[in-house]
C-alpha positions in Angstrom: 81.8 103.8 115.9 85.0 105.7 115.3 87.2 104.9 112.3 89.6 103.0 114.6 86.7 101.0 116.0 85.5 100.2 112.4 88.8 98.7 111.5 88.7 96.5 114.6 85.2 95.3 113.8 85.4 91.9 111.9 82.1 92.5 110.0 83.2 95.9 108.8 86.6 94.7 107.8 85.2 91.6 105.9 83.0 93.9 103.9 85.9 96.2 103.2 88.3 93.5 102.0 85.6 91.9 99.9 85.5 95.3 98.0 89.2 95.7 97.9 91.6 93.2 99.4 94.2 96.0 99.9 91.9 97.4 102.7 93.5 94.8 104.9 96.2 97.5 105.4 93.8 99.4 107.7 92.6 96.4 109.7 93.5 96.1 113.3 96.5 93.9 114.2 94.1 91.3 115.6 92.2 91.1 112.3 95.4 91.0 110.2 95.9 87.7 112.1 92.4 86.4 111.5 92.6 83.7 108.8 89.1 84.2 107.5 89.7 87.9 107.0 93.1 87.5 105.4 91.8 84.7 103.0 89.0 87.0 101.8 91.5 89.8 101.3 94.1 87.7 99.4 91.5 86.1 97.2 90.5 89.6 96.1 94.0 91.0 95.9 97.0 88.7 96.4 99.2 91.7 97.2 97.2 92.1 100.4 99.4 89.3 101.8 101.9 92.0 102.6 99.6 93.3 105.4 98.8 89.9 106.9 100.5 88.9 110.2 103.8 87.0 110.0 101.9 83.9 111.2 99.5 84.0 108.3 102.3 84.9 105.8 103.6 81.5 106.9 100.3 79.8 106.4 100.4 77.6 103.3 96.7 78.0 102.4 96.9 81.7 102.7 100.1 82.0 100.6 98.7 79.7 97.9 95.5 81.8 97.6 97.6 84.9 97.4 99.9 83.5 94.7 97.0 82.1 92.7 95.4 85.6 92.6 98.7 87.4 91.9 102.0 85.5 91.4 104.0 88.5 92.5 102.5 88.1 96.0 105.0 85.3 96.6 107.5 87.9 97.7 105.4 88.5 100.8 105.2 84.9 101.9 107.5 83.6 104.6 110.9 82.3 103.5 109.8 78.8 104.3 106.9 79.0 101.9 108.9 80.7 99.2 110.9 77.5 99.1 107.8 75.2 99.4 107.3 72.9 96.3 103.5 73.4 96.2 103.7 77.2 96.5 106.5 77.4 93.9 104.4 75.2 91.5 101.4 77.5 92.0 103.7 80.4 91.1 105.0 78.8 87.9 101.5 77.6 86.9 100.1 81.2 86.9 
């Protein structure tokens, strides 16, 4: 597999983001929109939320996990979630 093919391979990307959530940056567009992959990444490194698809940056579960791991990840959540009571509470409780 070439490097590009690796980053389009879900198994490869899951291993990579388990090691370092920031590896989500290199994942294919499709995998940046894969909730399982993104959740693994943000649980490891909340800042990985910045590389998730817009759809998943607007996913409450994903945003909450990112903020729980690193409160500063809130800046990468959608505007709607930045104003969400539960997400804001997670931010203030960290």
